[in-house]
C-alpha positions in Angstrom: 0.0 0.2 0.6 1.3 3.2 -1.1 2.1 5.6 2.1 0.3 9.4 1.8 2.3 11.8 -1.0 3.5 8.2 -2.7 1.6 7.3 -6.2 1.0 4.6 -7.8 0.6 3.7 -11.5 -3.2 2.5 -11.6 -3.1 1.6 -15.9 0.2 0.4 -17.0 -0.7 2.4 -20.6 -1.4 6.0 -18.6 0.5 9.0 -19.5 1.7 9.8 -15.6 2.4 13.2 -15.5 2.6 13.9 -19.4 -0.8 15.0 -18.8 -4.2 13.6 -21.0 -3.6 13.1 -25.2 -6.8 15.3 -25.3 -6.9 18.9 -27.2 -4.8 19.5 -30.3 -1.0 18.6 -30.9 1.7 20.0 -31.8 1.8 18.1 -35.3 -1.9 18.9 -35.7 -1.5 22.8 -34.9 2.0 21.7 -37.7 -0.8 21.5 -40.1 -3.1 24.4 -39.9 -0.6 26.5 -39.4 0.2 25.6 -42.9 -2.9 26.0 -44.6 -4.1 29.1 -42.4 -0.8 30.8 -44.5 -0.9 29.2 -47.8 -4.5 29.7 -48.2 -4.2 33.4 -46.8 -2.2 34.2 -49.6 -5.9 34.1 -51.4 -7.2 35.3 -49.7 -8.1 37.0 -45.4 -4.1 37.4 -45.7 -4.7 39.9 -42.3 -6.5 37.4 -41.0 -5.1 33.9 -42.2 -1.2 35.5 -41.5 -1.4 35.8 -37.9 -3.1 32.9 -37.2 -0.7 30.7 -39.4 2.2 32.7 -36.6 0.5 31.2 -33.9 0.2 27.6 -34.6 3.3 27.8 -36.1 4.8 29.3 -33.1 3.0 26.7 -30.3 3.2 23.5 -32.6 7.1 24.6 -32.1 6.6 24.7 -28.5 6.7 28.5 -27.6 10.0 29.3 -29.1 11.9 28.8 -32.1 12.7 25.1 -32.7 13.4 25.1 -36.5 13.6 21.5 -35.8 11.0 20.6 -34.2 8.7 20.2 -37.5 8.7 20.9 -41.2 4.6 21.8 -41.0 5.5 24.4 -38.7 8.1 26.5 -39.7 6.6 26.0 -43.2 4.0 27.5 -40.9 5.9 30.4 -39.1 8.0 31.8 -42.4 4.4 31.3 -44.5 2.7 33.3 -42.3 5.1 36.3 -41.4 4.9 36.7 -44.9 1.8 36.9 -45.5 0.8 38.9 -42.8 3.6 41.1 -44.0 2.4 41.3 -47.3 -1.3 41.9 -46.4 0.3 45.1 -44.1 2.0 46.6 -47.3 -1.2 46.2 -49.4 -3.6 48.1 -46.2 -1.2 50.1 -46.5 -1.4 51.3 -50.2 2.0 50.5 -51.4 3.2 48.3 -53.8 5.0 46.1 -55.1 
C-alpha cells in the first residue's frame, strides 16, 4: 500500500505526469498553420497570416526551434510573409 504522498500508476499505459491526450497536439497545429498560411495568400491574409504564425509558434513549443517539425517552420515563415504582404497592401504600398 502506498503511503501518503507517493503515487502509483493505476494502469500500465496511463500517461503519468504528461497529462491527457485531449486537445490539439503539435503536429496538428503545424498542419493547421501551414494551411492557414497558404490560404492567406489568396484571401484574408491579414487574418490568416497571424493565425498561421500563432499555430506555427505553438507547434514549435513557443520557442524558435526549426528542428521541431517542417509544417511548423513552414507555417511561421509563410505566416510572417503573408502578414507582411497584407500590411503592405493595407498601407497602399505597391510592389
